[in-house]
C-alpha positions as a printed Julia matrix, in Angstrom:
116×3 Matrix{Float64}:
 63.36   -5.53  85.21
 62.42   -8.9   86.71
 59.36   -9.12  84.44
 61.62   -8.83  81.35
 63.82  -11.66  82.58
 60.81  -13.74  83.51
 59.32  -13.36  80.01
 62.58  -14.41  78.36
 63.02  -17.44  80.61
 59.47  -18.65  80.08
 59.43  -18.29  76.31
 59.12  -21.94  75.3
 59.94  -21.1   71.68
 63.58  -20.77  72.82
 63.7   -24.49  73.66
 64.38  -26.39  70.44
 62.59  -29.61  71.26
 64.19  -31.49  68.36
 67.73  -30.7   69.47
 66.9   -31.44  73.11
 65.28  -34.75  72.19
 68.23  -35.92  70.06
 70.65  -35.03  72.85
 68.61  -36.83  75.5
 68.04  -39.9   73.33
 71.81  -40.29  73.18
 72.12  -39.73  76.95
 69.44  -42.3   77.82
 66.32  -42.41  79.95
 68.1   -42.22  83.33
 69.79  -38.93  82.48
 66.85  -37.59  80.51
 64.44  -37.43  83.45
 66.36  -34.88  85.59
 67.19  -32.91  82.44
 63.52  -32.73  81.47
 62.57  -31.73  85.01
 65.05  -28.84  84.77
 63.57  -27.78  81.43
 60.05  -27.92  82.87
 61.23  -25.94  85.92
 62.57  -23.22  83.59
 59.3   -23.1   81.66
 57.06  -23.19  84.74
 55.49  -19.79  85.54
 55.41  -20.64  89.27
 59.2   -20.99  89.56
 60.81  -17.81  90.94
 63.26  -15.89  88.73
 66.35  -16.38  90.9
 66.38  -20.2   90.64
 65.66  -19.98  86.91
 68.58  -17.65  86.34
 70.9   -19.8   88.44
 69.93  -22.93  86.51
 70.39  -21.11  83.19
 73.79  -19.8   84.27
 74.96  -23.23  85.4
 73.69  -24.95  82.25
 75.3   -22.28  80.09
 78.59  -22.82  81.89
 78.35  -26.57  81.3
 77.82  -26.13  77.55
 80.29  -23.31  76.9
 83.62  -24.75  75.75
 85.67  -22.3   77.87
 86.14  -23.45  81.48
 87.72  -21.92  84.56
 89.67  -25.15  84.89
 90.39  -26.72  81.47
 88.95  -30.23  81.11
 92.23  -31.7   79.88
 93.8   -31.29  83.35
 93.56  -34.72  85.02
 91.03  -34.94  87.88
 90.74  -31.16  88.36
 89.54  -30.57  84.81
 85.98  -31.59  85.51
 85.74  -30.23  89.07
 84.27  -26.9   87.95
 81.73  -28.73  85.77
 80.8   -30.9   88.75
 80.12  -27.76  90.83
 77.85  -26.37  88.11
 76.03  -29.68  87.73
 75.58  -29.97  91.5
 74.09  -26.45  91.58
 71.62  -27.32  88.82
 70.51  -30.56  90.46
 70.22  -28.95  93.91
 68.1   -26.05  92.68
 65.92  -28.3   90.56
 65.28  -30.65  93.47
 64.31  -27.76  95.78
 61.95  -26.11  93.3
 60.55  -29.18  91.55
 56.79  -29.35  92.01
 54.48  -32.26  91.37
 53.2   -30.52  88.22
 56.77  -30.19  86.9
 57.43  -33.87  87.62
 54.23  -34.93  85.85
 55.0   -32.87  82.73
 58.58  -34.16  82.62
 57.4   -37.76  83.07
 54.86  -37.41  80.24
 57.54  -36.1   77.88
 59.95  -38.82  79.04
 57.36  -41.53  78.36
 56.67  -40.12  74.88
 60.37  -39.96  74.0
 61.4   -43.19  75.76
 58.52  -45.66  75.54
 59.09  -48.51  77.99
 58.12  -51.16  75.42
 61.03  -50.2   73.17
């Protein structure tokens, strides 16, 4: 069963680079780097399945419009999103390898040239 999940997670054709790039160009270079590192972590064959699934679950939760705590509730509305984001960043930082960082940096430099 794990091999099936692994194959799905690693299928880079699932990542629509055009959509991801447009989203990150709006977010800016500072936010794009950790996002690209998370994408590279998901695509990296050396990353274990459990962290990949946790990152996918947290990212899915962040992008699904239905929340446990609705966002329109002052202060509390974004607390559940903050927990999901913290989980993503924590897992990515623990499983981020030098190869992942290099690939993410190369993509970042292509999409956000410093001379621009």
